N, C-alpha and C positions, 0 to 999 in steps of 0.2 A: 235592645239594646240591653247590655255592657253593665250587671250590677257588680259594683267592687266587695272582696267580703275583708277584705283582708287575707297576707302569709297564717301563712300554720304555725310560725315565731311571732307573732307579732299577738297570738292570743295566746300564748302560751307565757307572754311579757305580761298580757291584761290581763291571767288569771294570776303570778306571781303576787303583781301590784296590788291583790285583792285580797293576797292568801297575810300582805305584806303585817295586815294591825297584829294577827293570831300568833307569826307566827315570830312576831314580835316574842307576845306574851308570852311565848311557852321558850323562847329560848333563856328571860330573862331569866324562866323559876327555873328551870335547869344552869342555870349559872348561880345561883341561890342554893338549890340545894348544893353542888360543890364547894358552896364557901361555906356554910352553915358546918360543913362535916368539916372540910378544912382548918375551921377555928377550933374545934375540938382536938387537932391537934399542937396547939397552938402559936398561932399562924393567930394577928390580932387583922385589924379590915386595911390597917394599915398596909402595913406586907400585904396585904394580899392582893388589895387594888394593885402591888407594885411587879408582883408575879401575873398578874393576869395580864398589864398594860404587855411585859414582855414574852409572856405567851403566841398573845393577841396577831405579835409583830413578828413572830417564828407560828410559819404554818406548814411546817414540816408533818407536826399531829405525832412525829415519835413520841417515842417511850426509852429511849435507852437508859437514862438511869434506873429505873422503875426495874429495864430488864439485867442490867446490871449487878444488880439487888435483889434479885431471885434471882442468878446463875448458878450458884453457888446448891440453891434446894434444887431446881432444875436437875443437875445432876446427878443430885443425890435421889433423885425423887425415879432421874432415866437408869439408875444403880439399881434401884428397882425392880423398874419394869422388868430387866433382862435375865433377873432373878429371881419372879412370878413365873415371865411367860416362856423361858430358854427350857424345854427337856432338857438342856443338860446342867440345869441347878439343881432338880426336879430328885427327893429322894427316891423309894421303891414307895411311898404311894399316890405321891403324884403332886405335893409339897413340895413346900422351897425349903432345902433340903440347911441343914444344920452346915455351915462352912468354915473352911479354914482360913486364916487369917496372913498362915506362912507363902513364902512365895512359893510352893513346890510344885509350880506348873505345872494345865488341871484347870477343872473347876473348883477354884478359888473363889474366896474373898478377896484377896492380894490381887488375882485376877480381871478378878470389877473395876477393885481400889483402880489400876493400872491402869484400864480402861476411860472410866470417866474423869478421873482424877489424874491425869499423871505425871503432873508434875508436886501430887502430893507423896507425906511417907503413909502407908497400910494404916497407920495408928493411929493419925490425925483422921482419913478418909473414918478412921468405927469409930474414935470422939466422937465428931462429927453424926453419923445418925446416931449413936445414943444419946444426947444429945437431943436431937428430933426423935425423941422417943419408936423412929420407926426402924431399929435394931439393937438387940442385948448383947452382954459376951457371957459364952459359954464354957467356964474353964478358963484358961490362960492363954489357949489360942484358937475358938469358936465364934465362931456370930452366929444368933440365929432371927429368921427375923420376926418382927414383933408387925407390924403393918404394912402398907404400902403406900401409905398418906402425909405426907409432908407435912409438920401441922406450923403455922403458922399466931397460933392462937397465945394474945400476953406479951410479943412483939409488935411494937408499933410497928417501927420503919420495913419491916416485910410485909407488915398488913398494909398502910399503903402504898406501898406497893406494888403488891394483889392487888389493889381494890381500883389502883388503874387501871390491868393490863384486863381486869372483866370488866370497869367502864371502854374499854374499846373495843375487846372482844362482844358487848353487847348493840355497840354503835353499829358499832362491823353491819354485825345480823340486818336491826335496825336497816341501812343504809340500803341494805341489800333484798327485804321486804319491798320497801315505799317500791321501788323501781321494777319490779316486777308482776305479770299482770291476776287478777283475785284467786285466780287458781291457784288452788294447797300444796298443788304434787311438785309444781315451783316452786317454793318458798322456803328458805330455811328453819326447819320446826323452834317454836317459839309461840311455848304454853303459857298458862299463869294459872294459876288456883289461889283462894280466897276467898273467907267468912271471916267475922269480926266476931273473936271466941274467949272467953274467960281466958286467966290466967293458970288453972290445973288444968284447961284441955291443950291451952298450949304448948303446956309443960307433956302433956301427953302424945299430941300431935308431932313432938320433937324427937321420942321416945321411939313413937313409932314405926315412922319412914325415915329415922338414922340408917336403920339397917335395908331396907330399899334402896335408899339411894345410895350407899354404897354397894350394894349387886347391880346397878344401876355402869355404875362411875366403873366398876371393875369387868364389866362386858364390855361395856363401851371399847375401853380401856387391851382385852383382850384382843377382841374385836380389830379397829386397826393399830397393833401391835403384831399381829400375824397378817394382814396384808402388805405390813410396810415390809415387812422379809422374802418376801415371795418373790422370785425370781425377773418374772417381768416386769414388777413395777423397782427392783433395784435404779435402770438408771432413768426415771425420771423425776422432772421433775417434781420437786414435794413443798408444799404451805403446814404451815400449824393448823389443826383441824382437831376437832373437839367437843364436847358440849361438856354445859360447867352446871352444877344443879347447885341452889344455894335456898334454906327457910329462912321466910324475913316475917317479921313484927313491923308495920309502922306504928 
C-alpha cells in the first residue's frame, strides 16, 4: 500500500499558514515602530495612512529620494576617503596632507573637487566641507582635513534619509540570514549587546566606545577602499558593502 505524504511545497505552505498569526503581529509592530518615528517628523495619522497605502501599491522598495538627499554627503565622503586613503594625498608623516584649493595640477583639493564634484566650483565644495565639519581653511588658499565622517546631527531631512538607508541595509542583512543554514560562517555578521544601565553609565558607555567605533569604521573603510583599488578587481561587478555601527537606547 502506498501512503500519500504530500509534496514539499504543500508542507511549506502549511508551515507558512501556521506562522501567519505571529507574522502578522510582528509585521504590525514593525509598521507601528516606523509610524511612531515618522510622527516625530510632523506627519499625522491621516497623512501616514495615505503614504502607507501608496507605498504598499508600489512594490519596488527603491529609495531613490533618500539616495538623492544623501548624494552630496556621499560625494563629500568619497572625497575625504580618497584624501585619507590615497598615498599621493598624504604628507611625509603619512597623515592626510594640507591641500591647496588652487587648480595647479597634481594632488590638490582642486583635483579632488574636480573628480567628485565636476559640475561645482571648488570654492563651493570647500564651503560644503566646512559646513559638514570635515575640513577647515588654512590661510587663504589651503584646506586641512578635520575628520572623514560626514555628520547629519541636527538636520532632519538628511537624518530621515539616513534612517531609511540604515533600515534598508539592516533588513537586507536580516533577509539574507533568515535563508541560510545555522552555520555561523555562512551568515552575514550581526551582533547586539544590551543591558539596562543608568543615565550616568550610558553617558560613560558612549564616551568609552565612541573612539572604538570610529576606529572600527576607519579600519573597515581602509580595507574596503584598498581592495576596490586592486587591479584584479577593477573590472569586476561591484555592489556597495560595508559595516554600520551605532549606539542605541530604548
